[in-house]
PADO-226408 format. One record per residue (C-alpha): x, y, z. Coordinates in steps of 0.1 Angstrom, whole numbers, plus 2048, in hexadecimal, padded with zeros to 3 digits. Layout:
<recs>
XYZ/...
</recs>
This chain:
<recs>
A212D092C/A0E2D094C/A1F2C196B/A1829E978/9FC29F991/A042899B0/9EF27D9CD/A032729EC/9F5256A02/A07250A22/9FC24CA46/A18261A54/A12287A54/A3828DA55/A3E276A38/A21286A24/A312A8A2A/A5429BA20/A4728BA00/A342AA9F7/A532C09FD/A682A99E7/A502A59CB/A462CA9CA/A6B2D39C5/A682C49A2/A592DD98A/A4B2C0976/A362B3993/A182C29A5/A0C2B29C6/9E62B69C4/9DD2A59E5/9E728EA01/9D4273A14/9DB261A35/9CB240A2B/9B922FA0E/996239A15/99E25EA14/9B42579F6/9972489E3/9832689E6/9A027D9DC/9A62679BD/98326E9B2/9852939B9/9A829B9AD/9AE281991/9D4280997/9ED27397D/A0125F996/9FC2529BA/A1824C9D3/A0D2319EB/A1A224A0C/A161FFA16/A0F200A3B/9F0215A42/9D1213A59/9B0205A4D/9BD1F7A2C/9E11EFA24/9F11FDA05/9F21DC9F2/9CD1D69F6/9C61FA9EB/9DE1F69CD/9CB1D69C3/9AA1E99C4/9B82079B0/9C51F1995/9A51DD993/98C1FA993/99F219988/9C121197A/9DB22D97D/A01230982/A0A2289A6/A2C22B9B6/A302199D7/A4522E9EF/A4B21AA0F/A6620FA27/A5B1EBA20/A671EE9FC/A8B1F1A08/A8A1D2A1F/A6C1BDA14/A721B09F1/A5319B9F3/A3E1BB9F8/A4E1CB9DA/A481AD9C4/A231AC9CE/A1F1D19C7/A2F1CD9A5/A191AF99E/9FA1C39A6/A041DE98E/A191F89A0/A3020A987/A4D20A9A0/A562069C5/A6F21C9D7/A792219FA/A6F23FA0F/A8A25AA11/AA2254A2E/AC525DA3A/AD827EA3B/AD829BA23/AEB289A07/AD6269A09/AB627EA0B/AC02919EC/AC62719D9/AA62629E4/A932819DB/AA12819B8/A9725C9B4/A742639C0/A6E2809A8/A7C26C98B/A6724E993/A47262995/A4F273974/A55251964/A35244973/A21260963/A2D255941/A22231947/A0122093F/9EE20F95B/9D81F1953/9BE1DD965/9CD1BF977/9C019C970/9C817D984/9D616396D/9CE140978/9E9125973/9E410B958/9E50E595D/A030CF957/A000CE931/9E20C591D/9DB0DB8FF/9FE0EB902/A120CA900/A250BF8E2/A3F0DB8E2/A5C0DA8CA/A800DF8D7/A801048DE/A8F11E8F7/A7A13C901/A8B15D90A/A7717A91A/A8319D923/A701B7937/A751D694D/A5C1EF95B/A3A1DD95D/A4A1BC956/A431AC978/A1D1B0973/A201A494F/A34185959/A1A17C973/A0117D957/A1516893E/A2714D951/A0913D963/9FC135940/A1B120939/A160FA93E/A2E0E5952/A3C0D5933/A440F6920/A670FC912/A8110C929/A7C13292E/A9814B935/A8D16D943/A9E18E949/A881A595E/A9A1C5968/A9A1C498E/AB21CB9AB/AC61AE9B9/AB21AB9D9/A921A39C8/A961889AE/A9616B9C6/A751759D5/A6817D9B1/A701599A6/A6114A9C5/A4115E9C2/A3D15699D/A431319A5/A251309BB/A0E13C99F/A1D126983/A1C102977/A3F10696A/A5D106982/A6812A987/A8A12F997/AA514A999/AC013F981/AE113098E/B0112E97A/B0510D968/AE010396C/AD60EA950/ABB0F6938/A9C0E1941/A780E0933/A5E0EE94A/A7610595B/A7712B95C/A9913B964/A9715F972/AB817296E/AC617D990/AC41A3993/AE11BB995/B011A7993/B03191975/AF518D951/AE316D949/AEB15B928/AE5139918/B05125912/B061068FE/AE71088E8/AC60F78EB/AD20DD904/AEA0F6915/AED106937/AE4127947/B0313D94D/B0615C963/B22173957/B3019096A/B351AA94F/B2E1CF94D/B0B1DD94A/AFB1DC927/AE31F891E/AE6203942/ADA1E194F/AE81C2960/AD91A9958/AD21B5935/AB61A891E/ACE1AE900/AE819690F/ACD17B913/ABE17F8F1/AE017F8DF/AE915F8F1/ACA14D8E4/ACC15B8C1/AE313F8B4/AC71278BB/AB613489B/A92128897/A951158B8/A931378CB/A741498D4/A7716C8E2/A5F1858F2/A661A98FC/A4E1B8915/A471DA925/A641EF930/A7720F92D/A95214916/AA11FC8FA/AB11DF90C/AAA1BF8F8/AA11CF8D7/AC21C78C6/AC51A58D5/AA219D8C8/AAC1A98A6/AC81908A6/AAF1758B0/A9817E893/AB418087A/ABF15D884/A9C14F87F/A8D1518A1/A6915A8A8/A6617C8BA/A4818D8CB/A441B18D8/A2A1BC8F1/A111D48E1/A111F98EC/9EE1F98FA/9F61DF915/A191EB91E/A1F1FE93E/A3C20E92B/A3E209906/A6420D903/A771ED8FE/A5C1DE8E7/A591FE8D3/A7E1FF8CB/A7E1DA8C2/A611E08AB/A711FF89B/A921ED892/A801CF883/A871B68A0/A621AD8A6/A50192891/A2F19A8A0/A201B28BA/A0A1A08D3/9F41AC8EF/9FC1A1913/9DC18C914/9E81788F5/A0E1778FC/A0F15590D/9FB1458F2/A101548D6/A311498E7/A241258ED/A161238C9/A3812C8BC/A471108D0/A2F0F78C2/A290FF89D/A4D102891/A4211C878/A5D133869/A5A15886E/A4C16E853/A6717F83E/
</recs>
């Protein structure tokens, strides 16, 4: 297997050299070029056709987010944002992920021990990015207050996602009308980022998007984003219940866990609608199986439009998915399941 070919884009010559040294130490990675700014990078992309780009945010001429948007619109490819701003600026990270970056990590800092840990994370992130699938970004415009989507039955929507999920959710949620059933979402994300994630989504959506708080009542037209890092989010009390945040151990290596959410809504039976989106690993697959076995409607994102076809693949393989749906049709499928009341196919 040939090594992953990487192009480094950073305005600092010292950082370009450091990143090259780190990445070149991994036998599975080959640094094929480095550019100080986006215009030079554009020429190198055409010449070298790299597998992955590492991209800084602050650069002369054109900032990294503007260049990322252009890449994902014109020539989609796996991009890892490597910037000091990803450590302190959650809003910058959310915007990069919304635009299609596979991941965002901080530039290596600190002493020898910290540098070694950062270097290992950088190499692993680049290898993971090489296995992902980039797709053209599309701006999804928010819907009106109701209209054609009104008349929902009493339902609860549960959605789980990981790598690539931020971009997917920015595509799906703006299509939900203001009167849609309550939506519970677990997106694997560090603790520092979910508040900004919810606030940024809220600006694009007709529904009210908020970071979940313990004891919050389940309300129509409201999307609850599980806080990252410290608690699991579950539904307590059924269709008219409350959101609960529980401090338990990690499940499938994650906290919050999609499996914990899905298992908590499974007792709703046919009043539950679930969707499992792009992401690595298998978190959510078994919880979705519990939902389907209880009579809930379940959807899995199709392989061709996943950044990483991991979680949906496992859910499909174990029989947890009623129907595979492309990202462009996912919002419509979820909303239709909340209106028609049809039972799943056996």
